[in-house]
C-alpha atoms as an extended CHARMM CRD file, in Angstrom:
* protein
*
        66  EXT
         1         1  UNK       CA             -5.3460000000       13.8970000000       36.7300000000  PROA      1               0.0000000000
         2         2  UNK       CA             -4.7050000000       17.3470000000       35.2250000000  PROA      2               0.0000000000
         3         3  UNK       CA             -1.1750000000       16.4680000000       34.2940000000  PROA      3               0.0000000000
         4         4  UNK       CA             -2.4360000000       13.4730000000       32.4080000000  PROA      4               0.0000000000
         5         5  UNK       CA             -4.9080000000       15.5090000000       30.3860000000  PROA      5               0.0000000000
         6         6  UNK       CA             -2.2800000000       18.0010000000       29.5480000000  PROA      6               0.0000000000
         7         7  UNK       CA              0.0790000000       15.2580000000       28.2450000000  PROA      7               0.0000000000
         8         8  UNK       CA             -2.5960000000       13.7320000000       26.2230000000  PROA      8               0.0000000000
         9         9  UNK       CA             -3.5040000000       17.1110000000       24.7480000000  PROA      9               0.0000000000
        10        10  UNK       CA              0.1390000000       17.7610000000       23.9160000000  PROA      10              0.0000000000
        11        11  UNK       CA              0.5020000000       14.2870000000       22.2620000000  PROA      11              0.0000000000
        12        12  UNK       CA             -2.5970000000       14.9720000000       20.1500000000  PROA      12              0.0000000000
        13        13  UNK       CA             -1.5200000000       18.4990000000       19.0710000000  PROA      13              0.0000000000
        14        14  UNK       CA              1.9550000000       17.2220000000       18.0590000000  PROA      14              0.0000000000
        15        15  UNK       CA              0.6710000000       14.2000000000       16.1080000000  PROA      15              0.0000000000
        16        16  UNK       CA             -1.9060000000       16.3210000000       14.3440000000  PROA      16              0.0000000000
        17        17  UNK       CA              0.7320000000       18.9120000000       13.4360000000  PROA      17              0.0000000000
        18        18  UNK       CA              2.9130000000       16.0790000000       11.8960000000  PROA      18              0.0000000000
        19        19  UNK       CA             -0.1110000000       14.6870000000        9.9940000000  PROA      19              0.0000000000
        20        20  UNK       CA             -0.8600000000       18.0690000000        8.6560000000  PROA      20              0.0000000000
        21        21  UNK       CA              2.8670000000       18.4330000000        7.6720000000  PROA      21              0.0000000000
        22        22  UNK       CA              2.7090000000       15.0780000000        5.9630000000  PROA      22              0.0000000000
        23        23  UNK       CA             -0.2890000000       16.2240000000        3.7930000000  PROA      23              0.0000000000
        24        24  UNK       CA              1.4770000000       19.4590000000        2.9810000000  PROA      24              0.0000000000
        25        25  UNK       CA              4.6770000000       17.8400000000        1.9140000000  PROA      25              0.0000000000
        26        26  UNK       CA              2.7660000000       15.1220000000       -0.0160000000  PROA      26              0.0000000000
        27        27  UNK       CA              1.0730000000       18.0090000000       -1.9130000000  PROA      27              0.0000000000
        28        28  UNK       CA              4.5230000000       19.4200000000       -2.6570000000  PROA      28              0.0000000000
        29        29  UNK       CA              5.9130000000       16.0160000000       -3.8070000000  PROA      29              0.0000000000
        30        30  UNK       CA              9.1070000000       16.3650000000       -1.8040000000  PROA      30              0.0000000000
        31        31  UNK       CA              9.8930000000       12.8230000000       -1.1470000000  PROA      31              0.0000000000
        32        32  UNK       CA             12.6620000000       13.2900000000        1.2580000000  PROA      32              0.0000000000
        33        33  UNK       CA             10.5330000000       15.5360000000        3.4530000000  PROA      33              0.0000000000
        34        34  UNK       CA              7.5400000000       13.1780000000        3.1270000000  PROA      34              0.0000000000
        35        35  UNK       CA              9.7100000000       10.3420000000        4.3800000000  PROA      35              0.0000000000
        36        36  UNK       CA             11.0500000000       12.2950000000        7.3750000000  PROA      36              0.0000000000
        37        37  UNK       CA              7.5800000000       13.5750000000        8.2490000000  PROA      37              0.0000000000
        38        38  UNK       CA              5.9260000000       10.2070000000        7.9690000000  PROA      38              0.0000000000
        39        39  UNK       CA              8.5150000000        8.5340000000       10.2540000000  PROA      39              0.0000000000
        40        40  UNK       CA              8.0830000000       11.3540000000       12.8420000000  PROA      40              0.0000000000
        41        41  UNK       CA              4.3860000000       11.1380000000       12.6870000000  PROA      41              0.0000000000
        42        42  UNK       CA              4.5300000000        7.2820000000       13.1620000000  PROA      42              0.0000000000
        43        43  UNK       CA              6.9720000000        7.7780000000       15.9770000000  PROA      43              0.0000000000
        44        44  UNK       CA              4.5070000000       10.1900000000       17.8730000000  PROA      44              0.0000000000
        45        45  UNK       CA              1.4360000000        7.9260000000       17.2280000000  PROA      45              0.0000000000
        46        46  UNK       CA              3.6260000000        5.0620000000       18.6260000000  PROA      46              0.0000000000
        47        47  UNK       CA              4.5470000000        6.9830000000       21.7190000000  PROA      47              0.0000000000
        48        48  UNK       CA              0.9140000000        7.9600000000       22.3450000000  PROA      48              0.0000000000
        49        49  UNK       CA             -0.1100000000        4.2920000000       21.9450000000  PROA      49              0.0000000000
        50        50  UNK       CA              2.5850000000        3.0370000000       24.3400000000  PROA      50              0.0000000000
        51        51  UNK       CA              1.7760000000        5.7530000000       26.7760000000  PROA      51              0.0000000000
        52        52  UNK       CA             -1.9020000000        4.8660000000       26.8770000000  PROA      52              0.0000000000
        53        53  UNK       CA             -1.0620000000        1.0590000000       27.0420000000  PROA      53              0.0000000000
        54        54  UNK       CA              1.1780000000        1.6970000000       30.1400000000  PROA      54              0.0000000000
        55        55  UNK       CA             -1.5680000000        3.8290000000       31.7220000000  PROA      55              0.0000000000
        56        56  UNK       CA             -4.0560000000        0.9300000000       31.1650000000  PROA      56              0.0000000000
        57        57  UNK       CA             -1.7480000000       -1.6360000000       32.6180000000  PROA      57              0.0000000000
        58        58  UNK       CA             -1.1040000000        0.6350000000       35.6720000000  PROA      58              0.0000000000
        59        59  UNK       CA             -4.7970000000        0.9310000000       36.2610000000  PROA      59              0.0000000000
        60        60  UNK       CA             -5.3140000000       -2.8720000000       35.8760000000  PROA      60              0.0000000000
        61        61  UNK       CA             -2.5900000000       -3.5010000000       38.4430000000  PROA      61              0.0000000000
        62        62  UNK       CA             -4.0930000000       -0.9500000000       40.8960000000  PROA      62              0.0000000000
        63        63  UNK       CA             -7.5880000000       -2.6350000000       40.5610000000  PROA      63              0.0000000000
        64        64  UNK       CA             -6.1070000000       -6.0400000000       41.3820000000  PROA      64              0.0000000000
        65        65  UNK       CA             -4.4380000000       -4.7140000000       44.4850000000  PROA      65              0.0000000000
        66        66  UNK       CA             -7.7450000000       -3.3870000000       45.7050000000  PROA      66              0.0000000000
């Protein structure tokens, strides 16, 4: 339970850092850095989404067994 909360907190912190970095690089108009930062931010958001989806599927399977 605690490990799951820590993992979610780390995911949220990393994705928010990349989002802030994206806004910062957009302000500087550096397109290569914008592209890199956007791709990394999308990667982290997708990892969070897939992680939560897997957790929900595990919970569903556990409910069916009981």
